[in-house]
ZAMARGU-4260 file (C-alpha; in steps of 0.2 Angstrom, whole numbers, plus 5000, padded with zeros to 4 digits):
<rodrens>
0) 4650/5601/5027 | 4654/5589/5041 | 4659/5593/5058 | 4676/5584/5057 | 4680/5593/5041
5) 4676/5610/5049 | 4687/5606/5064 | 4701/5600/5052 | 4700/5617/5043 | 4701/5626/5059
10) 4716/5616/5066 | 4725/5617/5050 | 4723/5636/5049 | 4727/5639/5068 | 4739/5624/5073
15) 4744/5633/5090 | 4725/5631/5095 | 4729/5613/5101 | 4741/5619/5114 | 4730/5632/5120
20) 4716/5619/5122 | 4729/5608/5132 | 4735/5623/5142 | 4753/5619/5136 | 4766/5631/5129
25) 4765/5631/5110 | 4779/5622/5101 | 4784/5630/5085 | 4786/5619/5069 | 4772/5607/5071
30) 4763/5602/5056 | 4745/5597/5056 | 4740/5583/5043 | 4727/5569/5041 | 4734/5551/5039
35) 4726/5535/5033 | 4732/5519/5041 | 4730/5507/5027 | 4730/5490/5036 | 4713/5495/5043
40) 4702/5507/5034 | 4701/5522/5046 | 4708/5540/5046 | 4712/5551/5061 | 4704/5568/5061
45) 4721/5575/5062 | 4739/5572/5068 | 4751/5586/5074 | 4768/5580/5069 | 4783/5588/5079
50) 4796/5598/5070 | 4810/5587/5062 | 4824/5583/5073 | 4814/5588/5089 | 4815/5571/5098
55) 4808/5578/5114 | 4791/5584/5107 | 4777/5571/5107 | 4765/5567/5092 | 4747/5572/5095
60) 4732/5562/5088 | 4717/5572/5087 | 4699/5565/5086 | 4683/5576/5086 | 4668/5566/5093
65) 4651/5573/5091 | 4641/5557/5092 | 4640/5544/5106 | 4650/5529/5104 | 4653/5517/5118
70) 4668/5509/5109 | 4676/5526/5106 | 4692/5524/5117 | 4695/5506/5112 | 4695/5511/5094
75) 4705/5527/5096 | 4719/5519/5106 | 4720/5504/5094 | 4721/5515/5079 | 4735/5525/5088
80) 4745/5509/5092 | 4743/5503/5074 | 4750/5519/5067 | 4764/5519/5080 | 4769/5501/5075
85) 4768/5505/5056 | 4778/5521/5058 | 4790/5514/5071 | 4787/5529/5081 | 4798/5529/5097
90) 4794/5546/5104 | 4780/5551/5116 | 4762/5552/5110 | 4746/5560/5117 | 4729/5556/5111
95) 4717/5571/5112 | 4698/5568/5111 | 4687/5583/5109 | 4668/5582/5113 | 4655/5595/5113
100) 4650/5590/5131 | 4651/5576/5143 | 4635/5568/5138 | 4644/5563/5121 | 4658/5555/5131
105) 4659/5537/5135 | 4650/5535/5152 | 4660/5521/5159 | 4679/5521/5155 | 4689/5505/5157
110) 4703/5504/5170 | 4716/5504/5155 | 4709/5520/5148 | 4708/5528/5165 | 4726/5525/5168
115) 4730/5533/5151 | 4720/5548/5156 | 4729/5548/5173 | 4746/5548/5164 | 4742/5562/5152
120) 4743/5551/5137 | 4725/5553/5134 | 4717/5570/5136 | 4698/5574/5135 | 4692/5591/5131
125) 4673/5597/5133 | 4670/5613/5122 | 4655/5618/5133 | 4667/5619/5148 | 4679/5631/5140
130) 4676/5646/5153 | 4686/5660/5145 | 4690/5665/5127 | 4709/5666/5128 | 4710/5670/5110
135) 4698/5673/5095 | 4703/5655/5089 | 4696/5648/5105 | 4681/5659/5103 | 4677/5650/5086
140) 4677/5633/5095 | 4665/5640/5108 | 4654/5646/5094 | 4652/5629/5087 | 4644/5622/5103
145) 4636/5637/5111 | 4617/5638/5112 | 4608/5648/5099 | 4603/5661/5111 | 4621/5664/5116
150) 4628/5664/5098 | 4627/5683/5096 | 4636/5686/5112 | 4650/5674/5107 | 4652/5683/5090
155) 4653/5699/5099 | 4667/5693/5111 | 4677/5687/5096 | 4675/5703/5086 | 4680/5713/5102
160) 4697/5705/5101 | 4700/5702/5082 | 4693/5709/5066 | 4705/5699/5055 | 4697/5694/5039
165) 4701/5675/5041 | 4693/5676/5059 | 4678/5684/5052 | 4676/5671/5038 | 4677/5657/5051
170) 4664/5665/5061 | 4652/5666/5046 | 4656/5648/5041 | 4652/5641/5058 | 4636/5651/5059
175) 4631/5645/5042 | 4635/5627/5047 | 4628/5628/5064 | 4612/5637/5059 | 4607/5632/5041
180) 4590/5639/5042 | 4595/5656/5047 | 4593/5669/5033 | 4608/5678/5026 | 4602/5694/5034
185) 4601/5686/5051 | 4619/5680/5050 | 4625/5697/5043 | 4617/5706/5057 | 4630/5699/5069
190) 4643/5709/5059 | 4646/5728/5057 | 4647/5734/5040 | 4666/5737/5042 | 4668/5719/5047
195) 4659/5713/5032 | 4670/5722/5020 | 4685/5712/5027 | 4677/5695/5023 | 4680/5686/5006
200) 4661/5684/5004 | 4658/5703/5004 | 4672/5707/4993 | 4666/5695/4980 | 4649/5702/4980
205) 4633/5698/4990 | 4625/5683/4982 | 4607/5680/4982 | 4600/5666/4993 | 4607/5655/5007
210) 4612/5641/4996 | 4624/5652/4986 | 4630/5659/5001 | 4635/5643/5008 | 4644/5638/4992
215) 4654/5654/4992 | 4660/5651/5010 | 4664/5632/5006 | 4674/5638/4990 | 4684/5651/5000
220) 4689/5639/5014 | 4693/5625/5001 | 4703/5637/4990 | 4713/5641/5006 | 4716/5623/5010
225) 4721/5619/4993 | 4733/5633/4992 | 4741/5628/5009 | 4743/5610/5003 | 4749/5612/4985
230) 4752/5631/4982 | 4745/5642/4968 | 4735/5632/4955 | 4735/5636/4936 | 4721/5647/4931
235) 4713/5633/4922 | 4712/5622/4937 | 4706/5637/4948 | 4692/5639/4935 | 4688/5620/4938
240) 4688/5623/4956 | 4677/5638/4956 | 4664/5630/4945 | 4660/5616/4957 | 4643/5616/4965
245) 4641/5615/4984 | 4639/5596/4985 | 4655/5594/4975 | 4665/5606/4985 | 4660/5597/5001
250) 4664/5581/4992 | 4681/5588/4987 | 4684/5593/5005 | 4683/5576/5011 | 4693/5569/4997
255) 4707/5582/4999 | 4712/5573/5015 | 4717/5558/5005 | 4727/5567/4992 | 4746/5565/4992
260) 4751/5575/4977 | 4744/5589/4966 | 4740/5576/4952 | 4728/5567/4964 | 4718/5584/4964
265) 4720/5585/4945 | 4713/5568/4943 | 4698/5571/4954 | 4694/5588/4945 | 4695/5579/4928
270) 4684/5564/4933 | 4671/5577/4939 | 4671/5586/4922 | 4671/5569/4913 | 4653/5565/4920
</rodrens>
């Protein structure tokens, strides 16, 4: 599962996390979505749209950048401007760039981009500089970038403030994603038995092998995303979804960002079954 897909799932599940990162009061009613601008083939990692009728709330463009790119800011701002022009958006906007650390950021920022940073229209967030875990959701972001030797301590901090099933599932997903060579036993040792019973994977049974464990985790997260976007699927479609391999689940997670209607999902599933 790609990093941007993982972040998309986190922010869609916990939309107030953006405001926590920005140290701004949360505004209720924001919806998080992925939007493709068709005049040029690119897609934002996510856009936070303000509640309808709230003309004072800005639109937030979110990009997660885990690989060095000297042209990142030029591309990001040009994409924002193209979107604003297409949508005839007249309200304020903020571009939020999330990096694992400063070394991945652009080493030399142009005067134009420095001005945007100074005005607060462009905000940079370095995950390794988050000093305090103000919420379990923030802890999940810290877990993504923390060194391997600190992972157990971060997990313990998260668990000390929350034992919700959804939080535990995200912890396990990040660990499987972050440490693909860890055994299932090594990952499960970070949880108590009581906590494991609250996770979807434990409730569905302990599959044998890391590959099957990763497939179950991907299926659980993808099912939640599908339900949030399209509601409850008919049993036949659920059966199709649950029969997908890990590779196809990850492919569907990417394709889901482009689906506008439930029929798009059905056509994708039917095309897979046809092959």
